[in-house]
N, C-alpha and C positions, 0 to 999 in steps of 0.2 A: 456747924448747923446749916442745913439747907436756906436758900432765901426764902422759901415758903414750906413751913413745916410740917405742911401735909401734903406736901404733893411733891414728889420726887422731881427735879430738874436736869436739865442734861449737864449741865456744870456740875451736879453733885455724882455726875458718873465720869467726871473726867471726859465730857464732851463737848466742843464750843456751841453748838446749839442744834436742835432737831425740828424737824418741820411741823410733825406731830408726836405728843406722847405713845409710846408703842402700845403700852397699859392701854392706851383708852381704845386699840383698834382689837377687832374681833374675827374680821373676815380677810379672805385674799381673792383677788384677779387678775385677768392679764392684762397688761396694757397692749396697744396697736401700735405696729409697726409704724415708723416713719411720722412719729406726731412727740413734738416735744412737749412734756409735761411741766409744770411749774409748780413748785410748791415753796411759801415763803417761808424765810425762816430770819429771824432777829439774832444778828451777830454782836457777840458782845464781849470783846477780848478781856481775859482774864488770864493774868501770868500763871497762876497756881492751875489752871484746868485747860487752857486751849494755847496755839500757835497764834503768832500775830498775822497769820493768814492760812486759813483752813487749807488742809492741803490733802484730806481723806476725807471720803465718803464711806459711809456703813448704812448696807442696806441691810433689816431683818428679812426673814420670811421666804426667802427664794425658794420656788417649789421644783423639787425633783425631776430631772428630766426637761427642764426650761433650756434647750439648746440655739439660745438664740442670742448675738452679739447686743452688748447695751453700753451708754456713753453719759455721761453726767456733764456740767457745766454750773459756772456759778455765774448769776448773770444781778449786774445792781439795781435796784425796785428806785432808787434816788441816785441824785449827782454824788458822784464819786472824783473828788480831784478833776481833773478835766474828763473823764468818762462820764456822757450823759446815760440817763436812766434806761435800761435795755439791753447796757453793752455786757458782752460776754468775758468775765475777768479770770474765767480759769475753766480749764476742761480736762476729761481723762480721755484714755484713749478707748475704743471701742473694742471688752473684752467680753468672754463669755462669762458669765455669772458662775457663780458654785452655789451649792447647796447652805441653807442656815443664813449665818451673818456673813456678806459678803463686804471687802473691802474696797475702794476703787482709788488709787492716786491723782490725785487734781494738780495740772500744770499750770501756774497764773500764767495768762498773757503779756506779752512783753508791754502791753500799757498799763498794766495793774500795780495798785499801789503794793508799795514792799509789805505794811501791816494796812491791815484791812480795818477801813474806821466802822465803830460802832452805827448799826444802822439795819436797813431791811435790805434784803435780797431771795432772790430766788435762787432755788438747786433744780435744775433743769435735765431731765432723762429723756432717752431717745432710744429707743430699740430699732439698731441699725441693722441686724439681720434678719434674716425671712425663712430659715427654716427651724422646724418646731414650734413648740408654742411660744408666747411670750413671756419674759418673766415676771413674777408676781410680788404685789408686796399688800402689807394691810392698808385697808381702806375704812372711811367709816361710812359710806354708803352714798347715795348719788349726790349732786352739786347743787342742789334743789334745796338741802335739808339746812340753808343759812352759814354755810362756811365763809361765804362772803359777802355776808351780812354788813352794811357800814362801811363797803369800801367802793371806790370806785375802779371803772374797769383797768386803769393801769396800777392798781395795788390791788387785784385781787389776789386772795393768798393760795386757792386753789385754780390753773387754769389751763391751757391750753393754748400755744402761740407757734407758729411754723412747723418746719419738719426735720428738721435738721440742729445740732448744737450748736448756734449761732445768735449774735446779737438779732436783738429783736424789738418791735414798735410795741411798747407796753399799752399804748391806747388800742393794740389789735388783739389783745387777750380776750379767751374765749373761753367761759365757764360751763357752757353745756358738755365740753368735751371731756372734761375734768372729774368725770363720776368718779374715779380712781383717785384715792388721795396719797401721793408718793409719800411713805414715813419713812426718813432717813435721819442720818445725823452726820456733823461734819465736827471736824476737830481739827 
C-alpha cells in the first residue's frame, strides 16, 4: 500500500526519492551550460526500495540529438555528520546523455557518510559540454510560480548556484536562474 493512496510516491516505484513527480510535468526546455541547477529532494532510506546511499540518478525526457556532456552531484542542505550545508557528497562523471530515461552512476565523496541519513538534499546538474544543444528535462514553468514559497535562500527547492559540480554556499542560491526544474530520481 503506497504511503499516499491517491498519489504515486517514488518509493512505490522502487526509487529512493525524486525531485518532482514526472507525471506532473508537461514540457521540456534546454538547460544552459556552466550553470549548476539545484533540485531539492527528501531522502528517506527504506530497506525495501532504496540503497543506504543513492548511487544512481535517473533523468527522464532527454531530447534526441542533445550532444552535450552533463554531470550530476548530491549536495546536503543541512548538516550531515561533519559535512556542513552545501557540501558535495557525491558526483558523477561528465557523460553524453542518451535518449529516453538516462541513468548516471554517482560516486560518493571520501567525506560522505556510508549511509545517507534521512533529510533534505539537492540533486545538482551541470551541462559541461559546449557542443550541440543542452539536454532537456521536464519542468513546471517559471521560478516565480511559487516553487520556493515558504523557503529561505539557503533551502530553496529549485535554484542555481555556481558553474561546476562542487560544494556551494547555500545562502548564495539564486531562484531567478531556476526557471527549468530538474526532474530526476535517485536510488
